[in-house]
C-alpha positions in Angstrom: 157.9 46.9 97.4 160.0 49.6 95.8 158.1 52.9 95.6 158.7 54.6 91.7 157.9 50.8 90.7 154.4 50.5 92.9 154.2 54.2 91.6 154.7 53.3 88.2 151.9 49.9 88.6 149.2 51.9 90.3 148.8 54.7 88.7 146.3 53.8 86.3 143.8 52.4 89.4 144.5 56.0 90.5 143.9 57.8 87.4 141.1 55.7 86.3 139.4 56.0 90.1 140.4 59.7 90.5 138.7 60.2 86.6 135.5 58.6 87.6 135.6 61.1 91.1 135.9 64.1 89.2 133.3 63.7 86.7 131.2 63.1 89.6 132.3 65.9 91.8 131.7 64.1 94.7 135.1 65.6 95.9 135.7 69.3 96.8 139.9 69.9 95.6 141.8 67.0 93.7 140.4 63.7 93.5 144.3 62.6 92.3 145.4 63.8 95.3 142.5 62.3 97.1 143.3 58.7 95.7 146.6 59.4 95.3 147.9 60.6 98.9 147.3 57.4 100.2 148.8 55.5 97.9 152.0 57.4 98.6 151.3 57.0 102.5 151.6 52.8 101.8 154.0 52.6 99.7 156.3 55.0 101.5 155.5 53.1 104.4 156.4 49.0 103.0 159.8 51.3 101.3 161.2 52.3 104.6 159.9 49.3 107.4 158.8 45.9 106.0 161.2 43.6 104.6 161.6 42.1 101.4 162.6 45.6 100.4 166.5 45.8 99.9 166.8 48.4 102.4 165.3 46.7 105.5 167.0 43.9 105.0 170.6 45.4 104.6 169.3 47.2 107.6 168.7 43.5 109.3 172.0 42.0 107.4 174.4 45.1 109.4 172.7 44.5 112.9 172.5 41.1 112.6 169.1 40.6 113.6 165.8 38.8 112.4 163.8 39.3 109.7 160.7 37.7 111.5 160.1 40.2 114.2 161.7 43.1 112.1 158.8 42.6 109.3 156.1 42.0 112.2 157.4 45.2 114.0 157.4 47.0 110.6 154.0 45.8 109.5 152.5 46.9 113.1 154.1 50.7 112.9 153.1 50.7 108.9 149.5 50.6 110.0 148.9 53.5 111.8 151.8 55.4 109.7 149.5 55.0 106.6 146.0 55.8 107.7 147.2 58.8 109.3 149.7 60.2 106.6 146.9 58.8 103.7 143.4 58.9 104.4 143.5 61.9 107.4 146.3 63.9 105.8 144.4 63.1 102.4 141.3 65.2 103.8 143.0 67.9 104.9 145.2 68.9 101.7 142.6 67.6 99.1 140.4 70.7 99.8 143.6 73.1 99.6 144.8 71.3 96.4 143.2 71.5 92.6 146.0 69.5 90.5 145.3 67.6 87.8 147.6 65.5 86.0 148.3 66.1 82.0 145.2 65.2 80.0 147.9 62.8 78.1 148.5 61.1 80.8 145.2 61.1 82.4 143.8 59.6 78.5 146.4 57.2 78.4 145.8 55.5 82.4 142.2 55.9 83.1 141.2 55.3 79.2 139.3 51.9 78.8 141.1 49.3 76.5 141.3 49.2 72.5 142.8 46.1 72.0 140.1 43.4 71.8 138.4 42.0 75.2 139.6 42.7 78.1 141.3 40.1 79.6 140.3 38.2 82.7 140.7 39.7 86.1 142.9 36.5 87.4 145.3 37.8 84.2 144.8 41.4 85.4 145.9 40.7 88.6 149.0 38.8 87.3 150.2 41.3 84.9 150.1 44.5 87.3 151.5 42.1 90.1 154.1 39.9 87.9 157.2 42.6 88.3 156.7 43.2 92.3 156.1 39.4 92.4 159.9 38.3 90.5 161.4 41.1 92.9 159.9 39.5 96.0 161.5 35.8 94.4 164.5 37.0 94.6 164.2 39.0 98.5 162.9 34.9 99.5 166.0 33.2 97.8 168.5 35.5 98.9 167.1 34.4 102.6 166.6 30.9 101.8 169.3 29.4 99.6 173.0 30.1 100.0 174.8 33.1 98.5 176.3 31.0 95.4 173.7 28.8 94.6 172.9 29.2 91.1 169.2 30.2 91.9 169.9 33.1 93.7 171.3 33.8 89.9 168.5 32.9 88.6 165.7 35.3 91.0 168.9 37.7 91.7 168.4 38.6 87.6 164.6 38.0 86.8 164.1 39.8 90.3 166.8 43.3 88.9 163.7 45.9 89.4 164.5 46.9 85.5 164.8 43.2 83.9 161.1 42.5 86.4 159.5 45.4 84.7 160.7 44.1 80.9 159.4 40.8 81.8 156.3 42.7 83.1 155.6 44.3 79.9 155.7 41.3 77.8 153.9 39.3 79.6 151.5 41.8 79.0 151.8 42.0 75.1 151.5 38.4 75.2 148.1 38.5 77.5 146.3 41.0 75.0 147.8 40.8 71.7 149.9 37.3 71.3 147.7 34.9 73.5 144.7 36.2 71.5 146.4 36.1 68.3 145.2 40.0 67.8 146.7 42.8 65.4 150.6 43.3 66.3 150.3 46.5 64.9 147.8 48.0 67.7 150.9 46.7 69.8 153.8 48.5 68.3 151.0 51.7 68.2 150.0 51.7 71.6 153.1 51.2 73.0 154.6 53.9 71.0 151.7 55.9 72.2 152.7 55.2 75.5 156.3 56.7 76.5 155.5 60.4 74.1 153.3 61.2 77.5 156.1 60.0 79.9 159.8 61.3 78.3 159.9 64.4 80.3 158.9 62.4 83.5 161.5 60.1 82.7 164.4 63.2 82.1 163.5 65.1 84.9 163.9 61.6 87.6 167.6 60.9 85.6 168.1 64.9 86.3 167.3 64.1 90.6 169.2 60.8 90.3 172.1 62.5 89.0 172.1 65.6 91.9 172.0 62.3 94.5 175.1 60.6 93.2 176.8 64.4 93.5 176.0 64.4 97.3 177.2 61.0 97.7 180.9 61.4 96.1 181.0 64.5 97.7 180.7 62.7 100.7 178.0 64.5 102.9 177.5 61.2 103.9 180.6 60.7 105.7 180.6 63.6 106.9 177.1 63.5 109.0 178.1 60.0 110.5 181.6 61.5 111.4 178.9 64.6 113.1 176.2 62.0 114.8 179.0 60.6 117.0 178.8 63.8 119.2 175.2 63.0 120.1 173.9 61.4 123.6 170.4 60.1 122.7 168.9 56.2 122.6 169.9 54.1 120.1 166.3 53.7 118.5 166.4 57.9 118.4 170.2 58.0 117.3 169.3 55.8 114.0 166.6 57.5 113.4 168.4 60.7 112.8 171.3 59.5 111.3 169.4 57.5 108.4 167.3 60.8 108.4 170.3 63.0 107.6 172.1 60.7 104.8 168.5 60.4 103.2 168.0 64.1 102.6 171.4 65.2 101.8 172.5 62.3 99.9 168.4 62.0 97.8 168.4 58.1 98.6 167.0 56.0 101.0 169.0 53.1 101.0 172.3 55.2 101.2 170.5 55.9 104.8 169.8 52.6 105.7 173.1 51.6 105.0 175.6 54.4 106.7 173.0 54.6 110.1 173.2 50.4 110.3 176.8 50.1 109.6 177.5 52.9 111.7 175.3 51.2 114.8 176.0 47.7 113.7 179.1 47.7 117.3 176.2 49.5 118.8 173.7 46.8 118.6 176.7 43.7 118.7 177.2 45.1 122.4 174.2 46.7 124.0 172.3 43.8 125.6 169.3 45.0 126.3 169.1 46.8 123.3 165.7 45.8 120.9 168.0 45.2 118.0 165.2 44.7 115.2 163.4 48.1 116.5 166.8 49.6 115.7 166.5 48.5 112.2 162.4 49.5 112.2 164.1 53.1 113.8 166.4 53.2 111.0 164.2 52.4 108.0 161.9 54.8 109.5 164.3 57.5 109.4 164.9 57.2 105.4 161.8 58.3 104.6 161.5 61.3 106.2 161.5 64.9 103.9 161.3 63.2 100.2 162.4 66.2 98.2 163.9 67.5 95.3 166.9 64.8 95.2 164.7 62.2 95.5 163.5 60.1 92.2 160.6 59.8 93.9 159.6 63.1 94.4 159.8 63.5 90.7 158.1 61.1 89.9 155.3 62.3 92.2 155.7 66.1 91.2 155.1 65.2 87.2 152.9 62.1 87.0 150.1 64.5 88.8 150.9 68.0 87.0 152.5 69.2 90.6 154.2 72.0 91.4 157.3 72.4 93.6 155.3 73.3 96.6 152.4 71.2 95.8 154.8 68.0 95.1 156.2 69.4 98.9 152.7 69.5 100.5 152.1 65.9 99.5 154.9 63.6 99.0 157.1 65.5 101.1 154.7 65.5 104.5 153.0 62.5 103.7 156.9 60.7 103.4 157.6 62.9 106.8 154.1 61.8 108.6 154.8 57.9 108.5 158.6 58.8 108.9 157.5 60.4 112.2 154.6 58.0 113.4 156.9 55.0 112.7 159.0 56.4 115.5 156.5 57.0 117.7 156.0 53.4 117.0 159.1 52.0 117.8 159.2 53.7 120.9 156.0 52.3 122.4 156.7 48.8 121.0 160.1 49.2 122.8 157.9 49.6 125.9 157.0 46.3 125.8 158.9 42.6 125.8 160.5 41.5 122.4 159.9 39.1 120.6 163.0 37.5 120.7 
């Protein structure tokens, strides 16, 4: 559900498939863009449209609506958004780019394992999905149990993104080495070597996060919310615009969702004819628009795929803009139908 976490988990699969396509010469242009674009579109759609990501959940809580209809609307809107922003746009942009990641990253993510025999398919899937499962459990526990319940404290700890990823790493170490009583020196060597190719990526992502906090502390978001009060638009379009402006200016989709939801919460409670789950979805869609240099995800894509600023803008920024706009169009179309609740 988290864009950055999902991309890191899927990079080995992306690079492995793209490397084989690149070797066969079956793709005109960059095979890494060809495989990566649909993944970026899918992750972006899930990030902004579908609970249990914290952004949509925050909108649901602020607007006091139900998670079921919002999730169903989100899935319906995500399908065309993923198709148009993924395979269709990828077919257009792939021949125009010659992107190739750093060879060290390609070797790290797509080379065959040298640590004993490969684990079973079930263990492999569990290892890759374990962080996402832990975060999902945390989100579900928050919905089902009381806020001060012990289980919420436990799932809140293990479901924190950093802790969930750490547990995933430890579980992977157990699967590869300790469960087979293998040589721990191989594990240490492998983990040490894996840090070197991503060191620059981590530093640049941290710089983008710092820029985001500068904009947030400068109260750019507050200025946009005050300005938006002068607009005279449909609440669905207004929610999308406010969330989009906040997200673009502060570098955080979550800030966009929280700000827009808080501003429109009184309207959601007073307008009987308003489809509130669709309002929550439109706010989530707006937060995805034009992910640029003040977003950590932009730098993760740029550095992971070895792109220039222009190439990264033509991929992740345009992809997320397509997903955002298609999502808004789907919201407006679904608003013509009878509400689900």
